[in-house]
C-alpha positions as CSV (number, residue, x, y, z in Angstrom):
1,M,-21.5,5.4,9.6
2,F,-21.6,1.9,8.4
3,I,-24.8,0.0,6.0
4,E,-28.2,-1.0,7.5
5,V,-29.0,-3.7,6.6
6,K,-32.7,-2.6,5.0
7,S,-32.8,-3.6,1.2
8,E,-34.7,-6.5,0.7
9,S,-32.8,-7.0,-1.8
10,F,-29.3,-7.4,0.0
11,N,-31.5,-9.2,2.7
12,N,-32.6,-11.5,0.3
13,L,-28.4,-12.3,-0.8
14,I,-27.4,-12.6,2.6
15,K,-30.5,-14.8,2.9
16,E,-29.0,-17.4,-0.6
17,V,-25.6,-16.8,1.2
18,K,-25.8,-18.5,3.6
19,E,-27.8,-21.5,2.7
20,I,-25.1,-21.7,-0.1
21,T,-21.9,-21.4,2.8
22,G,-24.4,-23.8,5.3
23,E,-23.9,-26.6,1.9
24,G,-20.6,-26.2,2.7
25,V,-20.6,-26.5,6.9
26,K,-22.6,-29.7,6.5
27,L,-20.7,-31.5,4.3
28,V,-17.2,-30.6,6.3
29,P,-15.8,-33.5,8.7
30,D,-15.0,-31.5,12.0
31,Y,-11.7,-33.8,11.8
32,I,-10.2,-31.9,8.4
33,K,-8.2,-28.6,9.2
34,G,-6.0,-26.9,8.2
35,I,-4.6,-26.8,4.7
36,D,-7.0,-30.5,3.9
37,K,-10.0,-27.9,4.7
38,V,-8.7,-25.9,2.4
39,L,-9.0,-28.1,-0.3
40,Y,-12.5,-29.8,0.4
41,L,-13.8,-26.4,0.3
42,K,-11.8,-26.0,-2.5
43,S,-13.3,-29.2,-4.5
44,F,-16.4,-28.0,-3.1
45,V,-16.7,-24.2,-4.2
46,E,-16.0,-25.9,-8.0
47,G,-18.7,-28.0,-7.9
48,L,-21.3,-25.1,-7.7
49,S,-23.3,-23.9,-9.9
50,N,-22.0,-20.7,-11.9
51,Q,-25.9,-18.8,-10.5
52,K,-24.7,-19.7,-6.5
53,R,-21.1,-19.1,-7.3
54,E,-22.1,-16.0,-8.6
55,K,-24.5,-14.5,-5.4
56,L,-21.5,-15.2,-3.3
57,R,-19.5,-12.5,-5.9
58,S,-22.5,-10.4,-5.4
59,F,-22.3,-10.6,-1.6
60,L,-18.9,-10.1,-1.4
61,E,-18.7,-7.2,-3.8
62,S,-21.7,-6.0,-2.5
63,L,-19.9,-4.9,1.4
64,L,-16.7,-3.8,-0.9
65,F,-18.9,-0.5,-2.1
66,E,-19.9,-0.1,0.7
67,M,-16.5,0.4,1.0
68,H,-16.8,3.6,-1.2
69,R,-19.7,4.7,0.9
70,V,-18.3,4.8,4.5
71,E,-14.7,5.5,3.3
72,A,-13.3,2.8,5.0
73,S,-9.9,2.0,3.7
74,D,-9.9,-1.8,4.5
75,L,-12.1,-5.2,4.7
76,D,-11.2,-7.9,6.8
77,F,-13.1,-11.2,7.8
78,G,-12.5,-15.1,8.5
79,G,-10.0,-16.9,10.8
80,P,-11.3,-16.7,14.4
81,G,-9.8,-13.1,15.3
82,S,-12.8,-11.9,13.1
83,L,-14.7,-13.4,15.6
84,N,-17.1,-14.3,12.8
85,R,-17.7,-10.7,12.1
86,F,-16.4,-8.5,9.1
87,W,-14.6,-5.7,10.2
88,M,-14.2,-2.2,7.8
89,R,-11.4,-0.1,9.3
90,I,-12.5,4.3,9.1
91,H,-10.9,7.2,8.6
92,G,-7.9,4.6,10.8
93,N,-10.2,2.8,13.2
94,K,-10.5,-0.5,12.7
95,K,-14.6,-2.0,13.9
96,P,-16.8,-4.4,13.3
97,F,-19.5,-4.4,10.9
98,P,-22.9,-4.1,12.2
99,N,-26.4,-5.6,10.8
100,L,-25.0,-8.6,9.2
101,P,-25.3,-12.3,10.8
102,E,-22.2,-13.5,11.4
103,F,-19.9,-15.8,9.2
104,N,-17.5,-18.9,10.4
105,T,-14.4,-19.5,9.8
106,T,-16.0,-22.7,7.3
107,E,-18.5,-20.4,6.0
108,S,-16.0,-16.7,5.5
109,S,-13.3,-19.7,3.5
110,I,-15.8,-20.4,1.1
111,L,-15.9,-16.5,-0.3
112,I,-12.7,-16.1,-0.3
113,L,-12.1,-19.0,-2.0
114,N,-14.8,-18.3,-4.4
115,I,-12.5,-15.8,-5.9
116,L,-9.8,-17.3,-7.1
117,S,-8.6,-18.5,-9.1
118,E,-6.8,-22.6,-9.1
119,K,-3.4,-21.5,-9.5
120,Q,-4.4,-18.8,-7.3
121,I,-5.1,-21.4,-4.6
122,E,-2.0,-23.9,-5.0
123,Y,-0.4,-20.4,-4.3
124,L,-1.9,-20.0,-1.6
125,I,-1.5,-23.5,-0.4
126,T,1.8,-23.4,-0.9
127,K,3.1,-20.3,0.2
128,R,0.7,-19.9,3.1
129,N,0.3,-16.0,1.8
130,L,-1.7,-14.9,-1.7
131,D,-0.9,-11.0,-2.4
132,F,-4.0,-10.4,-5.2
133,S,-6.0,-8.0,-6.9
134,I,-10.1,-7.2,-7.4
135,E,-11.8,-5.0,-10.1
136,I,-15.7,-5.1,-9.8
137,R,-17.8,-1.8,-12.2
138,E,-20.7,-0.7,-11.5
139,T,-22.4,0.0,-14.3
140,H,-25.7,2.2,-12.8
141,P,-25.9,5.0,-13.3
142,Y,-22.4,5.4,-14.7
143,L,-20.2,2.8,-15.0
144,R,-17.2,3.1,-12.0
145,I,-14.2,0.0,-11.8
146,Y,-13.4,0.0,-8.3
147,R,-10.1,-1.6,-7.4
148,Y,-8.7,-3.7,-4.3
149,R,-5.2,-4.9,-3.2
150,A,-6.4,-8.3,-1.6
151,D,-4.1,-10.3,0.9
152,A,-5.2,-13.8,1.7
153,Y,-3.5,-15.7,4.6
154,F,-3.7,-18.9,7.1
155,E,-4.2,-18.1,10.4
156,L,-4.6,-20.9,13.3
157,D,-5.7,-23.1,10.1
158,E,-8.0,-21.2,8.6
159,L,-8.4,-19.1,5.9
160,S,-8.9,-15.0,6.3
161,L,-8.8,-12.3,3.4
162,N,-7.7,-8.6,3.8
163,C,-9.0,-5.8,0.9
164,R,-7.4,-2.7,0.5
165,A,-9.3,0.6,-1.3
166,I,-7.3,1.3,-4.1
167,L,-8.4,5.1,-4.8
168,A,-10.6,5.4,-7.7
169,Q,-9.0,9.0,-8.4
170,L,-6.0,9.7,-8.4
171,R,-5.1,12.6,-5.3
172,P,-4.0,15.7,-8.1
173,F,-0.2,16.3,-6.9
174,A,0.1,20.1,-6.5
175,D,-2.5,18.5,-3.1
176,L,0.5,17.3,-1.6
177,G,2.2,20.1,-0.7
178,F,5.7,19.3,-1.9
179,H,8.4,22.6,-2.5
180,P,8.2,23.5,-5.9
181,Y,12.1,22.3,-6.0
182,V,11.4,18.8,-4.5
183,A,8.8,19.0,-7.0
184,Q,11.3,19.1,-9.9
185,L,13.3,16.5,-8.6
186,M,10.3,14.7,-8.8
187,N,9.7,15.6,-12.1
188,L,11.6,13.6,-15.1
189,N,11.9,16.5,-17.5
190,Y,13.6,18.4,-13.9
191,M,15.8,15.7,-13.2
192,K,16.8,12.7,-15.6
193,E,17.9,9.8,-13.1
194,G,18.0,9.0,-9.7
195,L,16.2,7.1,-7.0
196,I,13.8,8.9,-4.8
197,L,11.5,6.5,-1.6
198,I,7.6,7.1,-0.2
199,T,8.2,5.4,3.1
200,G,6.0,5.4,6.0
201,I,4.1,2.4,8.1
202,T,1.6,-0.1,6.6
203,G,-1.5,2.2,5.8
204,S,0.4,5.4,5.3
205,G,-0.9,6.3,2.2
206,K,2.1,5.4,0.3
207,S,0.9,4.2,-2.4
208,T,-1.2,7.4,-3.2
209,T,1.3,9.6,-3.0
210,L,3.9,7.2,-5.6
211,D,0.3,7.4,-8.0
212,A,0.2,11.2,-7.9
213,I,4.1,11.3,-8.6
214,I,3.6,8.8,-11.8
215,D,0.8,10.7,-12.8
216,E,2.6,14.0,-12.7
217,N,5.0,12.8,-14.6
218,N,2.7,10.8,-17.2
219,R,1.0,14.0,-17.8
220,T,3.8,16.5,-18.4
221,C,6.7,14.5,-19.7
222,D,7.6,12.2,-23.0
223,A,8.5,8.8,-22.1
224,H,8.1,5.0,-20.8
225,I,7.3,4.7,-17.1
226,I,7.6,0.6,-16.6
227,I,6.0,0.0,-12.9
228,I,6.3,-4.2,-11.3
229,S,3.8,-3.8,-7.8
230,S,2.6,-6.8,-6.2
231,P,0.2,-7.0,-6.9
232,V,-0.6,-4.0,-9.1
233,E,-2.7,-1.2,-7.6
234,Y,-3.9,2.3,-9.3
235,V,-3.8,1.0,-13.6
236,H,-2.7,4.5,-15.5
237,Q,-3.3,4.6,-18.7
238,S,-0.9,6.1,-21.0
239,K,-1.0,9.6,-21.6
240,R,2.2,11.2,-22.7
241,C,4.0,8.3,-21.0
242,L,4.0,4.5,-22.4
243,V,2.8,3.3,-19.1
244,R,3.2,-0.4,-18.8
245,H,1.9,-2.1,-15.7
246,R,3.8,-5.7,-14.4
247,E,2.6,-7.9,-11.9
248,V,4.5,-9.8,-9.7
249,G,4.1,-13.8,-10.0
250,R,1.7,-12.5,-12.4
251,D,4.3,-10.6,-15.3
252,V,6.7,-11.6,-14.2
253,L,8.8,-14.0,-11.0
254,S,9.7,-10.9,-9.0
255,F,10.6,-7.8,-8.2
256,K,14.5,-8.4,-8.6
257,E,13.8,-10.4,-12.0
258,G,11.1,-7.1,-12.9
259,T,13.7,-4.5,-12.4
260,I,16.5,-6.7,-14.2
261,Q,14.1,-7.5,-17.2
262,A,13.4,-3.4,-17.4
263,L,17.0,-2.1,-18.4
264,R,16.3,-4.1,-21.9
265,Q,12.4,-2.5,-22.3
266,D,13.9,1.2,-23.1
267,P,12.5,2.3,-19.8
268,D,12.4,5.8,-18.5
269,I,10.7,5.4,-15.2
270,I,11.4,2.3,-13.2
271,V,8.3,2.0,-10.7
272,I,9.2,-0.8,-8.1
273,G,6.1,-1.0,-5.9
274,E,8.6,-2.2,-2.7
275,L,12.8,-2.7,-1.3
276,R,11.6,-5.6,0.0
277,D,14.7,-7.2,-0.2
278,P,18.4,-7.4,0.0
279,E,18.2,-8.5,-4.1
280,T,15.6,-5.8,-5.1
281,I,17.8,-3.2,-2.5
282,V,20.9,-4.2,-4.8
283,A,18.8,-4.3,-8.4
284,A,17.1,-0.9,-7.7
285,L,20.8,0.7,-7.4
286,D,22.3,-1.6,-10.6
287,V,19.0,0.4,-13.0
288,T,19.2,3.9,-10.2
289,D,22.9,3.9,-11.4
290,S,22.7,3.2,-14.6
291,G,21.2,6.7,-16.0
292,H,17.2,5.9,-15.1
293,K,14.8,8.2,-12.8
294,V,13.5,5.2,-9.8
295,F,11.1,5.3,-7.6
296,S,9.9,3.0,-4.8
297,T,8.9,2.6,-1.5
298,L,10.1,1.6,2.2
299,H,8.6,0.5,5.6
300,T,10.2,3.2,7.6
301,S,8.8,6.0,9.1
302,S,11.9,8.7,8.8
303,A,14.5,9.7,6.6
304,V,17.6,8.3,8.6
305,E,15.9,5.4,9.9
306,T,15.1,3.9,5.4
307,I,19.1,5.5,5.1
308,D,20.0,2.6,7.9
309,R,17.9,0.6,6.9
310,I,18.9,0.1,3.1
311,I,22.4,0.1,4.5
312,G,21.8,-2.6,7.3
313,E,19.6,-5.4,4.6
314,T,22.9,-6.1,2.6
315,D,25.0,-8.2,3.6
316,V,27.7,-7.0,6.1
317,H,30.6,-7.8,3.7
318,E,28.8,-5.7,0.5
319,Q,27.7,-2.3,3.8
320,E,30.4,-0.4,2.9
321,R,30.1,-0.3,-0.8
322,V,26.3,0.0,-1.1
323,R,26.1,3.4,1.1
324,M,28.6,4.5,-1.4
325,R,25.9,3.6,-3.9
326,L,23.3,4.6,-2.2
327,A,24.9,8.0,-0.9
328,D,25.5,8.8,-5.4
329,V,21.9,8.2,-6.9
330,L,20.0,8.7,-4.0
331,R,17.8,11.9,-4.4
332,C,14.9,12.4,-2.0
333,I,12.7,10.6,0.8
334,V,9.6,11.3,1.5
335,S,8.4,9.6,4.8
336,Q,4.4,10.2,5.8
337,K,2.2,9.0,8.4
338,L,-1.8,9.7,7.9
339,V,-2.3,11.7,11.5
340,P,-6.3,11.8,12.5
341,T,-7.6,15.6,11.8
342,V,-10.1,17.1,14.6
343,D,-12.9,16.2,12.3
344,G,-12.7,12.5,13.3
345,K,-10.5,12.3,9.0
346,R,-7.6,12.0,8.2
347,T,-4.6,14.1,6.9
348,L,-0.8,13.7,5.7
349,A,2.5,14.6,7.5
350,K,5.4,13.9,6.0
351,E,9.1,14.4,6.2
352,V,11.0,15.3,3.4
353,L,15.0,14.4,2.5
354,V,16.9,16.5,0.0
355,V,20.3,14.7,-0.8
356,T,22.4,17.8,-0.5
357,P,26.2,17.8,-1.0
358,S,26.1,17.4,3.0
359,V,24.0,14.9,3.6
360,R,26.2,12.8,0.4
361,A,29.0,13.5,2.8
362,A,26.8,11.9,6.0
363,I,25.5,9.0,4.1
364,K,29.3,8.1,2.6
365,N,31.3,8.7,6.5
366,N,28.7,6.3,8.2
367,N,27.5,9.9,10.0
368,T,23.7,9.7,9.4
369,S,22.7,10.6,13.1
370,E,23.6,14.3,11.8
371,I,20.9,13.9,9.2
372,Y,17.6,14.8,11.5
373,Q,19.5,18.5,11.6
374,M,20.4,18.7,8.1
375,I,17.2,18.0,7.3
376,H,15.7,20.2,10.3
377,Q,17.9,23.0,8.9
378,G,17.5,23.1,4.7
379,S,14.2,24.5,4.6
380,D,14.9,26.3,1.8
381,F,15.5,22.9,-0.6
382,G,11.9,22.0,0.9
383,M,13.3,19.7,3.5
384,N,11.3,19.3,6.9
385,T,11.0,17.3,9.6
386,M,8.5,15.4,10.7
387,E,7.9,17.2,14.2
388,Q,8.3,20.0,11.9
389,D,4.9,19.2,9.4
390,L,3.2,18.0,13.0
391,A,4.0,21.2,14.2
392,R,2.9,22.8,10.9
393,L,-0.5,20.9,10.9
394,F,-1.2,22.0,15.2
395,K,-0.7,25.6,14.1
396,L,-3.5,25.2,11.4
397,R,-5.4,23.9,14.1
398,K,-5.7,20.5,12.2
399,I,-4.8,18.0,14.3
400,T,-4.7,18.4,18.3
401,Y,-1.5,18.5,20.4
402,E,-1.9,15.0,21.9
403,T,-2.0,14.0,18.1
404,A,0.7,15.7,17.6
405,I,3.2,14.1,20.3
406,A,1.9,10.1,19.5
407,F,2.1,10.9,16.2
408,A,6.0,12.2,16.2
409,N,9.3,9.7,16.0
410,N,11.5,13.2,18.1
411,K,9.1,13.7,21.3
412,A,11.7,15.9,22.5
413,R,11.8,17.9,19.7
414,I,8.0,18.0,19.0
415,Q,7.6,19.6,22.7
416,Q,10.0,22.3,22.0
417,L,8.4,23.2,18.8
418,L,5.0,22.7,20.2
419,T,5.8,25.0,22.9
420,S,7.1,27.8,21.3
421,K,3.3,27.5,18.4
422,I,1.1,28.0,21.7
């Protein structure tokens, strides 16, 4: 259910915001496009009074607050593709936000530029993309802080913005349903070193799972955790662990730099937000090789694909060495998806690989095609394929037969499993 804009105060805010942004629309000549238009609008926004800028921000914050009420994961607006509408993704479905007036591309650009600093705007213009975080506070009836991961970018010379809600409360680690042996691999008290990867496509809940794992270590271990993110999403308060957050572009220049620098900061656990490039991959292997526990994420949909991607991303002359090092340091891969449930929400489906001696040998011998069957038969170590987990959810009547088929990586195998369980 979306917001029904009936509040008189909210309607008055919309009217004021439309008047402010309308001033900017009138001032921009039609012939000004692209970067020149952004620079023109930047000057317009900077010339607004603090009161007007606060009105613009209050309007956007109202939409961000609304995301939590309707359980939306994302808010999108700006650019020609939005059709002058605000869009929200709720339980996996993206729909336009009703009951709001249209905001054209210029008005949307003003809203976006209003929440950026001068340095952020310069970076956005130079790189054509900007990752940053937004924090808003609700003071009534009690203080609550909401954080969002935001991405501003250009679409056909116009500014667009995506805001992803970061959970205000961590998901309990126990709710992830890991096998006790897998849970031990993820805890510093039981395993002091090794690389653990959480993978999945965008929007599959990787950050939620990773934050739950970090929190479990924070509550149960006496250690030092360094988190390198772009941007920083959930902010962990130090409990039993000393937890430090370093944001790429703000506190450190890159994931690679942050990973290398972490070695000089006495860490026990290093969390690398994402293995984005070959340099970061090699740096992650280096710090893990030095005896540290490392967690990271990757945009892959299965454990085998993850292994192949890491090796394939590196220089062809380095791949053999990377394969050997990966086999030695890798401990576990969790590949996950958020799957639509029969009640219209979403649930976690995951594939879990534990690196046993057989798996390690398969990686070293470049026989990764054999690993899927090892996962299928590795329940004693807490392993399961995506298809086995989807079949489990179907058996529990949480998802439909069609959903299980649609989200499976191996269509033939899931049909066999589902048929045997009907």
